[in-house]
C-alpha positions, 0 to 999 in steps of 0.5 A: 428721422420721424418721418415717413412722407416721402415727399418729406424726405425729399425735400429733406434731400433736395435742400442738402443739395441744396446746400452743399452745393453753396458751402463746397461754391469756389470763386477761383478767382472772381470778383467778391459781390456782397450781396451775392454772398449774403444772398447764397449765406441765407440759402443755405442757413434756410436749404440747411436747416430745412433737412436739418428739422426733416432729420429731427422729427422738427419739421411742422406738417407734410412737405406741400407739393409745391413747396418741393417743385420751386425747392427743387427748380431752384436745387436744378440753377445752382447747380447748373451755375454750379454754385454761384449766385449773382449766375442765376440773375444773367439774362443771357440776351438773343443774336437779335436784342 
């Protein structure tokens, strides 16, 4: 790894966690949702490529704090949804709605 920038290293870890969690998602008998499968596939490619490019030293520049924040929020959301991309788009309704 060429970079010693802490934000970039944290970004690599966050993106790796996202990609690994999405890769290890199991439907357990749930219905297959085509758009969610494609979205998960694209997210795995995008976040995985960031991790690989940082590890290989081909990541251009340093990580912007806003980029790191967005990736961290996405990571928390993916972990809370247990890797289920459909859950990221479900809206919970309050009892007074």
